[in-house]
C-alpha positions in Angstrom: -24.8 -4.2 20.6 -23.6 -5.7 23.9 -20.0 -4.8 23.2 -21.0 -1.2 22.3 -23.1 -1.0 25.5 -20.2 -2.2 27.6 -17.9 0.4 26.1 -20.5 3.2 26.8 -20.8 2.0 30.4 -17.1 1.9 30.8 -16.8 5.4 29.4 -19.5 6.7 31.8 -17.7 5.1 34.8 -14.4 6.7 33.8 -16.1 10.1 33.5 -17.7 9.6 36.9 -14.4 8.8 38.5 -12.8 11.7 36.8 -15.5 14.2 38.0 -15.1 12.9 41.6 -11.4 13.7 41.7 -10.3 17.1 43.0 -9.4 19.5 40.2 -10.1 17.0 37.6 -12.7 18.9 35.7 -13.8 17.3 32.4 -10.4 16.8 30.8 -8.4 14.5 33.2 -9.5 11.3 31.4 -8.5 12.6 28.1 -5.2 13.9 29.6 -4.5 10.4 31.1 -5.2 8.9 27.7 -2.8 11.3 26.0 0.0 10.1 28.3 -0.4 6.5 27.0 2.8 5.8 25.1 2.6 3.2 22.3 5.6 1.2 20.9 4.9 0.0 17.4 7.3 -1.8 15.2 7.6 -1.2 11.4 8.8 -3.9 8.9 9.4 -2.0 5.6 9.3 -3.6 2.2 12.4 -1.6 1.2 15.0 0.6 2.7 15.4 2.8 -0.4 12.1 2.9 -2.3 10.5 6.3 -2.5 7.2 5.0 -1.4 8.6 3.5 1.8 10.6 6.6 2.5 7.5 8.8 2.4 5.6 6.4 4.7 8.5 6.5 7.1 8.5 10.3 7.1 4.8 10.3 7.9 5.3 7.8 10.7 8.4 9.5 12.2 7.6 13.2 11.7 3.8 13.3 12.1 2.1 10.2 13.4 4.7 9.4 16.1 4.7 12.8 17.8 1.0 13.5 17.2 -0.3 10.1 18.4 2.3 9.5 21.1 3.9 6.5 19.4 7.4 5.4 19.4 8.0 3.7 16.1 10.8 1.1 16.0 12.2 0.3 12.5 14.1 -2.7 11.3 16.0 -3.3 8.1 13.8 -4.5 5.3 13.9 -8.3 5.1 13.1 -8.4 1.4 11.6 -11.8 0.4 13.5 -13.9 2.9 11.0 -15.4 5.4 13.8 -16.1 7.9 14.9 -12.5 7.9 11.2 -11.4 8.4 10.9 -13.7 11.4 14.2 -12.2 12.8 12.8 -8.7 12.3 9.7 -9.6 14.4 12.0 -10.9 17.2 14.1 -7.8 17.1 11.0 -5.6 17.4 9.8 -7.7 20.4 13.2 -7.1 22.1 12.8 -3.4 21.3 9.5 -3.4 23.2 7.1 -3.2 20.4 3.5 -4.1 21.3 2.3 -4.4 17.7 3.7 -4.4 14.2 2.9 -2.3 11.2 4.0 -4.7 8.4 4.4 -3.6 4.8 5.9 -7.2 4.6 3.3 -9.9 5.2 5.2 -13.2 5.2 3.1 -15.8 7.0 6.1 -17.0 9.0 6.6 -13.4 10.4 2.9 -13.1 11.3 3.0 -16.5 13.0 6.1 -15.5 15.0 4.3 -12.2 16.0 1.3 -14.3 17.2 3.6 -16.6 19.1 5.2 -13.5 20.8 1.7 -12.0 21.5 2.3 -9.0 19.2 -0.5 -7.5 17.2 0.2 -7.6 13.4 -1.5 -5.6 10.7 -0.4 -5.7 7.0 -0.7 -2.2 5.5 -0.1 -0.8 2.0 -2.1 -3.5 0.2 -4.0 -6.7 0.7 -1.9 -9.8 1.1 -2.2 -12.7 -1.3 -5.3 -14.8 -0.7 -3.2 -17.9 0.0 -1.1 -16.0 2.6 -4.2 -14.5 4.2 -6.0 -17.9 4.5 -2.9 -19.3 6.2 -2.9 -16.7 9.0 -6.4 -15.2 9.2 -7.5 -17.2 12.3 -4.4 -16.2 14.4 -5.6 -14.3 17.6 -3.1 -11.5 17.2 -3.5 -11.0 13.4 -5.7 -8.0 12.7 -5.7 -8.4 8.9 -4.7 -6.4 5.8 -5.4 -2.8 4.8 -4.9 -1.0 1.5 -6.0 -1.2 -2.2 -7.9 -4.4 -3.0 -7.1 -6.7 -5.7 -10.0 -5.3 -7.7 -8.4 -1.8 -7.2 -5.1 -3.2 -8.5 -6.8 -4.5 -11.6 -8.6 -1.2 -12.2 -5.4 0.7 -11.8 -3.8 -1.2 -14.6 -6.9 -1.2 -16.8 -7.4 2.6 -16.4 -3.7 3.3 -17.2 -3.9 1.3 -20.4 -7.2 3.0 -21.4 -5.5 6.4 -20.8 -2.8 5.8 -23.4 -5.1 4.0 -25.9 -7.4 7.0 -25.8 -4.5 9.4 -26.2 -3.6 7.8 -29.6 -0.4 6.1 -28.6 0.5 3.3 -31.1 3.8 1.8 -29.8 3.2 0.6 -26.3 5.5 -1.2 -23.9 4.0 -3.2 -21.1 6.4 -3.5 -18.2 5.1 -6.3 -16.0 7.6 -6.0 -13.1 7.1 -8.7 -10.5 5.3 -11.3 -12.5 7.7 -14.2 -12.7 10.5 -13.6 -10.3 10.9 -14.4 -6.7 7.5 -13.1 -5.3 4.1 -14.5 -6.1 2.7 -11.0 -6.1 -1.1 -10.9 -6.6 -1.1 -7.1 -6.8 1.3 -7.0 -9.7 -0.4 -9.9 -11.5 -3.7 -8.0 -11.2 -2.2 -4.8 -12.5 -0.8 -6.6 -15.5 -4.2 -8.3 -16.1 -5.8 -4.8 -16.2 -3.2 -3.7 -18.8 -3.9 -6.9 -20.8 -7.7 -6.7 -20.8 -7.8 -3.0 -21.8 -5.5 -3.8 -24.8 -7.6 -6.8 -25.8 -10.7 -4.6 -25.7 -8.9 -2.3 -28.1 -8.4 -5.2 -30.5 -5.0 -6.4 -29.5 -4.6 -10.2 -29.4 -2.9 -12.0 -26.6 -1.4 -15.5 -26.2 -0.9 -16.5 -22.6 2.5 -17.9 -21.5 3.1 -21.6 -21.5 3.2 -21.6 -17.7 0.7 -19.6 -15.6 3.0 -20.0 -12.6 4.0 -16.4 -11.8 6.9 -17.6 -9.9 8.6 -19.6 -12.6 7.5 -17.5 -15.6 7.8 -16.7 -18.3 5.4 -14.1 -16.8 3.9 -12.4 -19.8 2.6 -13.9 -23.0 2.7 -12.5 -26.5 0.8 -9.5 -27.7 0.0 -9.0 -31.4 -1.7 -6.1 -33.2 -4.9 -8.0 -34.1 -7.5 -5.5 -35.2 -6.2 -2.6 -33.1 -3.5 -1.0 -35.1 -1.4 -1.0 -31.9 2.1 -2.5 -31.6 2.4 -3.9 -28.1 5.6 -5.3 -26.6 5.9 -6.8 -23.1 8.8 -7.4 -20.7 8.8 -8.7 -17.1 11.3 -8.4 -14.4 12.7 -5.5 -12.4 15.8 -3.5 -12.8 18.2 -3.6 -9.9 17.6 -7.2 -8.8 20.2 -8.7 -11.1 21.2 -11.2 -8.4 17.7 -12.7 -8.7 17.0 -11.8 -12.3 20.3 -11.5 -14.1 18.8 -11.6 -17.6 16.6 -8.5 -17.2 18.7 -5.9 -19.0 19.3 -8.3 -21.9 15.6 -9.1 -22.1 14.6 -5.5 -22.0 17.1 -4.6 -24.8 15.8 -7.4 -27.0 12.2 -6.4 -26.4 12.5 -2.7 -27.3 15.4 -2.8 -29.8 14.5 -1.0 -33.1 11.1 0.3 -31.8 9.8 3.8 -31.3 8.1 3.3 -27.9 5.5 6.0 -27.3 3.9 4.8 -24.1 5.0 2.6 -21.2 2.6 0.9 -18.8 4.6 0.2 -15.6 3.1 -2.1 -12.9 5.2 -0.4 -10.1 7.4 2.6 -9.5 10.1 3.1 -12.1 9.3 5.7 -14.8 12.7 7.4 -14.4 14.6 4.1 -14.5 12.7 3.0 -17.6 13.3 6.4 -19.2 17.0 6.0 -18.6 17.0 2.5 -20.1 15.1 3.7 -23.2 17.4 6.7 -23.5 20.4 4.4 -23.5 19.0 2.8 -26.6 18.2 6.2 -28.3 14.5 6.1 -27.6 13.2 9.4 -26.2 9.9 11.1 -25.6 8.0 8.1 -24.3 5.1 8.9 -21.9 4.7 6.6 -18.9 2.2 5.5 -16.3 2.9 4.0 -12.9 0.9 2.1 -10.4 3.0 3.3 -7.5 2.9 6.2 -5.1 2.6 10.0 -4.7 6.2 10.8 -3.8 8.8 13.5 -4.7 10.2 11.1 -7.3 6.9 10.7 -9.1 6.4 14.5 -8.9 9.8 15.0 -10.6 8.8 12.5 -13.3 5.7 14.6 -14.0 7.8 17.8 -14.0 10.2 16.2 -16.5 7.4 15.2 -18.8 8.1 11.5 -18.3 5.1 10.5 -16.2 1.7 11.1 -17.7 -0.6 9.0 -15.5 -0.2 7.9 -11.9 -2.3 5.6 -9.7 -0.9 5.2 -6.3 -0.8 5.3 -2.5 0.3 8.3 -0.5 2.2 8.9 2.7 -0.6 9.0 5.3 -2.4 6.0 3.7 -0.9 3.8 6.4 -2.9 5.6 9.1 -5.8 3.1 9.3 -3.2 0.4 10.2 -1.8 2.6 13.0 -5.3 3.2 14.5 -6.0 -0.5 14.2 -2.9 -1.3 16.3 -3.8 1.4 18.9 -7.3 -0.1 19.2 -5.9 -3.7 19.5 -3.3 -2.7 22.1 -6.1 -1.0 24.1 -8.1 -4.2 24.1 -10.5 -3.3 21.2 -9.3 -5.6 18.4 -13.0 -6.5 17.8 -13.6 -3.3 15.8 -10.8 -4.2 13.4 -11.3 -7.9 13.0 -14.2 -9.7 11.3 -17.2 -10.6 13.3 -16.0 -14.2 13.5 -12.7 -13.1 15.0 -10.6 -13.6 11.9 -8.3 -10.9 10.5 -10.1 -8.5 8.2 -9.4 -7.4 4.6 -10.2 -3.7 4.6 -9.9 -1.9 1.2 -8.5 1.6 1.0 -8.5 3.1 -2.5 -5.7 4.5 -4.6 -5.4 8.1 -5.7 -5.1 9.0 -9.4 -3.2 11.9 -11.1 -3.3 12.6 -14.8 -1.1 15.7 -14.9 1.3 17.6 -12.8 -1.5 20.0 -11.7 -3.6 17.1 -10.7 -0.7 15.6 -8.8 -0.1 18.8 -6.9 -3.7 19.2 -6.0 -3.9 15.7 -4.6 -0.6 15.8 -2.7 -1.5 19.2 -1.1 -4.2 17.3 0.9 -1.4 15.1 2.4 0.9 17.8 3.5 3.1 16.6 6.3 2.0 19.4 8.6 -1.6 18.5 8.2 -2.0 15.2 6.3 -5.2 13.6 4.9 -5.3 11.2 7.8 -4.5 13.7 10.5 -4.6 13.4 14.3 -8.2 14.8 14.5 -9.5 12.2 12.0 -7.5 9.3 13.5 -8.7 10.0 17.0 -12.3 9.8 15.9 -11.8 6.0 15.4 -9.9 5.2 18.6 -12.3 3.4 20.8 -10.9 4.6 24.2 -11.7 8.1 23.0 -14.9 7.3 21.2 -16.7 4.2 22.5 -19.3 4.4 19.8 -16.8 3.2 17.1 -18.0 0.0 15.6 -16.6 -2.6 13.2 -18.7 -1.0 10.4 -17.6 2.5 11.1 -13.9 1.5 11.3 -14.2 -0.2 7.9 -15.6 3.0 6.5 -12.7 4.9 8.0 -10.2 2.6 6.4 -11.9 2.9 3.1 -12.0 6.7 2.8 -11.0 7.9 -0.7 -9.7 11.2 -1.9 -13.0 13.1 -2.1 -14.2 11.8 1.2 -10.9 12.7 2.9 -11.0 16.2 1.3 -14.5 16.7 2.6 -13.5 15.8 6.1 -10.1 17.5 6.2 -9.6 20.1 8.9 
């Protein structure tokens, strides 16, 4: 209450100063604010992934010009902590005041804190262990994106979709379960697949090691009482330097089978379709826990993709507003009440058909996206001193229907 009162007093004083200036009228304060140029660094998770490309388009073509932000980009550091630290240092030299990190390596966040740069992780919540390591750092704002419960529900709903459709030969593609990243989001997606299949009567034997870094990543599925034939493979195509056995493992898993449905814990329906086609397996329907991108649209149009749970281009907007508030001196509306970095959940969108996809993505048109300027400005404290920690959390958690209702 005291903080809110101080903001209101400050706003009234600014208004009074403005009114006392010749020719100022009622708009000079807003005009002065609009001239504030922000420099924000971006650490991408990939230089080529369709999801990252769409985020970049939103940042460069909409959020930057509309919100007066100069976004500085670095090459994706991948999983190398040293490269992530170097990226932070590069952004500091480029003048960045804060970092929008799709990468959340603790070492990078610690370096940003050392350099007095605000850091927010967007696109998903960091692993609990990583979060605990950095949550108390003064310049760490926290994480924003689908929660681990959302990740689990995404996998569970995708599996239920194909079980209810009558598919009998199902391939579970677990992606980043046992490679080089201890990825909680991918583990939870796989757990959602697994539990929906077990509910349908499939039996499951866990792997000998539960360590998702060393594998083997997925256990063994058996038909049980379900009448379903379920196969599982982990890994990711294109990372042969780290997972040289993937193609062999994939071939051994699906050889001689008529795969009808594929549950994918990331983007990749077209890649998997190509792999299956190379083995003479055609017509498989797929789900992705990924993103609303031109690539996923093409997969729907080609009849490959049948179910999508994913993020969308402007879903990074709450992270942008969080950084603006922090740079302006109002990090308190983003952080927890005890000063630690927050974990603010923002839900996925879901599409079960091309028509459904088109309806959803129409709300996120680059000319007037779901998180547009008008909506973002409502949660910038220097423009609206009444913004609170609670209202900012609600903003970060707006789902499709709520965004549609508020869209202008």
